[in-house]
Structures are given as C-alpha cells and as structure tokens.
N, C-alpha and C positions, 0 to 999 in steps of 0.2 A: 357333420353339419357346420357350415361356416357361421361364426358369431359376428353379428353386426354391432358396431359401436357408434356412439355419437360422434366421436372424433378419432382421427388417426393418431394425433398427438395432443396430450394435455400437459402443458408446462406450468409448473407451480413455482411462481417467482418471476417478476418482470425486471430483474436486474440486467446487467450487460450480457451475461451468458444466456439467460432465459429468453431475452428479447431477440438476440441474434439467432438462436435455435428456432424460435417460432417463425421469424420472418423467412429464414431459409427454407424451412419445411413448407410453409404456405406458398412460397414461390415455386415449389415443386408440385403444387396442386393438392397438397395434403390438407385435410380438415384439421384446423389447429385452434385450441382454446388456451389462453394465457390467463392465469388466475393471480391476482395481486390485491392485497388489502391496503397496502401503503402506497406512497407516491411512486410513480413509475420511474424506472432507472436504477433502482437498487441503491446499495450503499455508496457506490462511487459517485453517482450524480447527486444524491441528496445529503449524505452525511459522511462523505469520504473524499476521494481524489479531487473532485471539482471544487467544492467550497473550500477545502483545505488549501488548494493552490491559490485561490483568490485571497484567502487570509494571509498566505505567505507573501504575496505581492504587496499587500497592505503593510505588513510588518517591515518589509525591506526599505520602505521610504524613510524611516527614521535614520538609517545609516546613509542613505543616498543624500539626504538633506545635509548631514554632517560632512560628507565627502565633497559636496558641491562648493563649499567655502574655499577649498584649495584651488578651485578652478575659477575663482572670481565672482561667484554668485553671493550676493548679500541677501539673506532671507530674514524675515522677522521670526519670532519664536513660533514654531509650528504647533498647531493644535490638532488633536484627533477626536473625531466624533464617532463613537462606537455604533449608535443606532443607524447612522448613514451606511457604514460598511455592512452591518448585519442585514439591513432591509434591502440594500442594493443586491447583495448576495442572494437573498431569498427570491427576489424578483427574477434574477437570472436562472435560478434553479427551477422556478415555476415555468419559465419559458422552455427549459429543457424537458421538463415533464410533458409539456404539450407536444414537443417534437417526438418524444418516444411514443406517445399515444397515436399520433398521425402515422408514424412509421409502421406501427402494428396494424392499424386499421387499413392503410393502403396496401399492406401486404396480403390482406384477406384473412388474417387471424382474428378471432373473436376475443375481445378483452372482457373478462369476467371480474368485476370488482368485489372482492370478498376474501375470506380466510379459508384456506383449503386444508383438508385432512384426508388421508387415504383410507377409504372405508374397506377396500378389498383390492387385490392385485390389479384390477382394471377399473376400479370405481373411485371417484373422488367426490367427497361431500364438501360443499361450499356454503359457509355462513355468509350470506350476502351483506354488503355494507348498507344496503337499503332496507335490510330486514328480511327474514325468511331464509330459506336455503334451497340449494339446487343439488341434485345428484347427477353427476356426469360420468359417462363411461368412455374409456379410451383404449385403443389397441396398445398404445405405449404411453407411459407416464414419465415425465422428466422432472426430477427434483432440482431446483435451481434457486433455493431460498437463501443462499449465502451464509454470512456469519453475523454475529452480534457481539458488542462489547461485554466483557465479563468483569464484574467487581467482586472480589473475594469477600467472604464473610469475616467481618471484624467489628469490634465495637465502634459505632458511629458510621458504619458503611453507608447508611441512608443519607448521610450529609454530603457524600461525594457525588460527582457527576462523571459521566462517561464522555467519550468523544462525540457521541450523538448530540448531547445537550449543549456542547460548546458552541455550536453554530447558531444557537438561539437564545443566548444569555440576555436577560433583561438589561443588565449593565455590566461593564467591564470592572473586574475587581481591582483593588489597589495592590493586593498581595495574593499570589497564587502558589500552590504546591502541586507539582506534577509528579505522580508516582509511576515509575516504569522505566525500562531501559531500552525499549524497542523503538522502531521508527516513528510510531504514533506519538509516544511520549516526547521524543527528541524534537519532532516537528512542532508540537504544540508549545513546548517550552520556548522554542525560538519565536513562535508567533506572539505569545504573550509578552515576552521580553521586548520584542520589536515594537509592540504597541504601547510600551511604557509601564507594563505591570512588573512589580518586583517579584521575580520568579525564582523558585527553588525546584530543582529536579532531584528526586530521590530514587535510588535503585539499590536493590538488595545485593546485586552482584558486584564483582570487582571492576568491570568495565562496561560501558554502553555498547549497544549493537553487537552482541556476542556472536550473531550469525554472520557478521560482515568482517572484512579484512581488519585485523587487529591494529595495524599501524595507522590506518585512516581513522578508525574509531577513536584511538587515543589522541590523535591530532584534533579530531572534532571536539573531544572533551575539553581540550585546552582552549580551543576557540570559543566554546560556550562559556567557559569561565571568564575569558578575556572580554566577552561581550556583556558581562554583568550577571550572568545566571549563576546562582549559588548551587553547587553540585555536591550531593552527598552520596557517595558510593559505599557499598558494604553496609547499607543501612536498611533496617526493616521498620515499617510503620506498624504499630501495635494498636493504635486507636485514633479516632478522629473525635475531637471535642467541639461542642457548639451549643447554641441555644436557638429556639424558635425556627428550627429547620435550616439554620445557616451554620457553616463551620466557623470556628474561631482559632483552632490550633490543631496541629498534628503531633501526636506523641510517638517518639521513636523508641526502639528497643533499648537504646542507651539510657533512656530516662529523660532525655531533653525534649523540649517542645518548641515547635516552630509556629509562629502566628501566621494565620492565613485566612483570607476571605473566600477562597475557592480552593477545593481539592479535586483535582482531575485524576481519576484512576485510568491508566492506559497500560495495564499489565497483561493484556492478551484478549483474544477474541475466540468465541466458540461457534461451532456450526449451529445454524438455526434449524435444528431438527425437533425441538420440543413442540408437541401439539400436532405434529404432522401425521399421526396415526400409523407410524411405521411398524408398530407392534402388531398390526393387522396383516402384515406381510412377512416375507422372508428376508427383508433387507437387514443386513448386518451393520451394526454401528461399533465404532471404536469407543474406548473409555471416555474420550473427550467429546463424544457425540457426533463425530464426523462419519460420513458414509463410506463404507468399503466398496470400491469398484475395481473392475479389471481394466486391461489396457484399452478396451472399447467403451469404458464408462458404464458398463453393465453392473448392476447390483446382483445380489444373490437371488432376487426375485426377477424371473425372466422378462416381465413386462415393464420393469422400472429401471431407469437410468438416472445418473446424477453427474453434475458438472459444477465447476466453480469452487468458491471458498468452502462449500459444503463438503467436498471430498478431501480438503486439507492437503493439497499438494503444493502448489505455489499460489498464494493468495494475492493475485494480481489481476486487474481487470482485463488486460490484453490476453492473459492466459485463459481466462474464462471464455472469452470470445473465440479464441482458437479451438478450445475444447468443444464449443458448440458447433463450429464448422466441421470438425472431425466427426463428431457424433452424428450430425445430420447426413453427412456423406456415408457413414457406415449404415445408417438406417434406410436411407432412400437413394443413395448414389452407388458408385462403384467401389466404395470403400478404400479408395486410394489416398485420401487425406489422412495424414498422420502427424501428430504433434510431438515434437522432440522437446523435452524439458532441459536439454543441454544448452548452455550459452544464452540463456534468457537475460537480457539486460534489465536492470532495475535502478531506481533512484530513491534517495531519502531527501525530501525537501526541507532539510534542516538549514540552518544559516551559519556557515556556508553549507551548501548541499553536497551530498555524496552520490556518485553514480558508479555502477560497476557492471561488468559482464565477465563471466567465467569464474573459476574458483578463487577463493582467497589464497594468500600466500601460504597460510597454514594448511589449507586443504591441498594445494598444488604440490607442496613438498612431499606429501604422502602419495600423490597420484603419479608423479613423474620422477623417473630415476635420475634425470639430469635437468635441473631447473636453474635458469638464470633470472635474476630479478633486477630490473632497472627502475630506479626511483629518482625523481627530481622534485625539489621544493623551492619555490620562489615567490616573491611578492608580485601580485598582478599589477599591470601597468597603471590601472586606475588609481591604485593606492599610492603611487609615487608622489603625486601632487596633493592627493586627498589627505594624507597623513594618518588615515584610519583605514582599517580593512585588514583581514587576515591573509595568510599565505595560501598558495595553491600547491597541492601535492598530487603528483601523477605517478602511476606505477604500471609497468608492463611486466608480465610473466611470460617467459619463453621456454618452451621445451627444447633444451639445448641439443638433444639427440637428433632433431630434425629441423631446428630453427623456426618452428611454428609458434606464433603468438597465441597463447592459450587464455590470457585474461588481461583486462585493463581496468584499473581502479583510479578514481579521481575524487579529490576533495577540493571544492572551490567554486567560484561563480561559473554558471553555465555548464556545470558538470554533466547534467542530464542531456543537454543538447549535444555535447561533445561525444559522450559515450554511445549514444544511439548510432552515430556513424561508424564508430569503431566496432560496434557489435556486428555490423554487416561484414566488415573485413575479417573479423575473427570467425564468424559463421562460415565465411567462404574459405577459411583455411590459410589466411595470409601469413607470410613468414616475416621474421624480423628484417630480412634483407629487402622485402617489399616496403616495409616502413622506412628503412634507411634510404631507399631509392626514390622516395617521394619528396617532392619539393614542398617546403612549408609555406604557409601564408604569414607574411610578416608585416607589421608586428601583431601577433596574436598569441594567446596562451596555447592554443591548439598546436602550434608549430613545434612545441616541445616533444610531441609524440613522435616526430620524425627526425629529431636531432639527438635522441638518447643514444649514446655510444658506449658509455662507461658502465660496466656491470657493477651493481651495488652489492649484491650477494649471490653466491653460488651454492646450490645444494646438490649433493651427489648421494644417491641412496637415502634421501631424506635427511642427511646430515649437512650442517653448515660447514663450508670449507673455509679454512683460514686464509 
C-alpha cells in the first residue's frame, strides 16, 4: 500500500543550500516545505560572508585615505561612525532576507516559520514562531541547518562574543582581543584594526591559517604585524576577567594579562545538529556533531539527506549550493549532476586578502613526484606613490611530469578576483606553456601570472632539490 505524505520534500534550514534545494525541487513540480526559525538566508547572508565583506570594505578605507595623500589628495582627519555602518549593513541584510522569501514563494515552496525536530524518519515537528506546533510528513527530509560558532568552556567564557554578535555590537570597543588562527579570526582582526580598534590576535598554534599554504600564511602574519595588529602565537587563553558582564582583560597561560574591552572567540564552528531530534532516526553523527553522508548526501536513514556545513566537507556557500543541485538531480532528475571537491577556489578576506585554488605547496610536494614551484613577490603599483601598503605574493605549482598547473596562490589586493579566473584555467587542465603563451595586461598585478619563468623551488619524490 502506497503511503501518502504531506510533502515530497521537507527542507530543514533556509540557508543557501536549503533554499537552492527547495527552489529546484519545487521547479520540478514537487511539493516542498522549508522550515526556518531564524532570518532567511542562513549564516552567509545574515552573520557570515555578506555582512563580513561589507565590514571589510569599511575597514579598507583607513588605508585608502592614507594612500591617497601620495596622489595629491588633501583630506581632513577622517572620522568613523560605527552605528552608521552597523545599521546600513542591517538594512541591506533585511533587504536580502526579503529577496530569499520571494524566491521561495515564487518557486512554489511553502515557507514554515519555526523550529524543526525530526519526530520519526518521515515526520517533522515544528514549534511555530507564532506559537503552537505542526506535524509535517514528507517522503524525503533534507537537513540543511549549517553550523554555528563554538566558544570553549573556560573561566569567563560568558564574557566573550562569537562572530554572530560582532555584526550587532552596540558600540565599537577601543581595545579588542581576537582568539583563533583560522580565516574568521584573521578577517575580524583586520576589520577591527582597520576601523581603528587596538587589536590583538591570539592563537595557540605556531602559525596562522594552518590549512593554507604556509608561505602565504607567514607573509600574511608579517603584514598583520606591520598594519599594527599585535600577534601572539603559541599562546593559550586560560581565563577572561571582567565585571558587570563586560570583559576587562584576557589571561594567558604564561601568566600575562592583556587589557581588552571586547573578546572575540573565533576558534571554530560546529554542525547545528543539537535539538534536531536525530536520535529518533538512524542518522549517524561524528564526534563533532556533523552528519555522516555518502557520495549522494544520503544519511544512514533512507529518507533523510544532508548538505552544507552540516556534513563538514568544505564549509563554503558555493559548495553548499552545488551540493543542493547534485542532490535534487539525484532525487528528481537523471542523476548526472556530480560535484567534484577538487580544485575548489576559496578566499580569506584578510587585509591583505589571500585566495587560493588547488593544493598548498606542502600538500602538492606529497601528491606529485615532480613539482616545480614559481613564486614572485613585489610591491603593487598603487603603493609606489602611496608610500604605504604591503607586497603582493603569487605562487604557481606545476606538475613537472606533464607541465600541468595544479595550484595558484595569491596574497594581496584583489586576490579573490584574480584567483577566480585562474580556477577556471586550472579546472580545465591548463599547462604552464599555456600560461607562458598568454599575453599579459599591462600594467597590472595579474600579468605576473603569465611572466613567471624562473623556477623558485623543485621537488622530486617529495624532496627539495638543491
């Protein structure tokens, strides 16, 4: 006997991945419900990529004002008003929330505002934002609740804020301590410093951005110090001290204390699986709370799938969207859509920014028997008259056995915009000879990619050659 459900697909979470899956399924004529208790758009739109990039733009003006003097501009002492930036950002985010709602509604999907938990393999209970609850049934349930910041337990942890709260501060602090060594910590340290906050960045490890190319990470650390950020590596925070709900100092394992009016913890994110009721299903979770799925995003429960940050593969918005496309094609199409996680470009909107595609030098030397590394470092043209501004570093990694370019890494202005184009070339299998045969755009920083001729380092069998 055929079972009838309220919906063909129930999506829990209206972030980038969940919204794309819902719209695509609805466009195929499926009955779709999307459940979300927070603002539509998920982390990226509300407390992630979008507002963070707006804050980065704001922080860059302090250096641009300084650089303009070398070009003849005479400016008065610039002043910054935090409420203006914060409130203009919030208005833009609310505009985007409305766009997401219209996209879902015009697709034919039903938006259910509330908090979902899985009651059984095909049932979802929703605590409605307006009060009361609904019990929905669906042939398929998609988990797309994303991730959330994690602040470790330590004395005074309640005095710290996460990246979520940074976008809504009542006032900008005079002094801030950022704890962490990943991209979120590095980005917010640059934002705060650029907005005039005396900023300290603390990380327990020996270098920042341990998942990225070491040479670029070390160059970035030097740039951060030169910009005025106080950097403490190999340092552990053991306590946060304060009064009346506000921090006053951070205590390190060394015994020293750093005064601070704000402590931002950016030491990692965890999958948002708490309270989802997954104990009522066969869904398997890892120790960090992320959901285990197969190559088709299926969990161990046949009716339940998961995508995005929740599955802890690559926590990037475009990846979640591509996962949604592949999943909907698997469920309701011909199954031909496949997502490859190889050569996915990414960027860190630090100041200066880093962008990368392909393996790091450390990874590549283990992956390729014959690896040639090309590196260039130079002062950007803007800095020649400005008198201030860091250097640009570019790196190409080439599989010398076949001349194929396998990675590109860049530190410097417009790195993300540059690497996006190179990602297409690398994905297409471009060779170093293709790069060499391409005429550069002059004068531009990007022309350096096609003028690299001298090998900086050679590895054979993973060993550096003399």
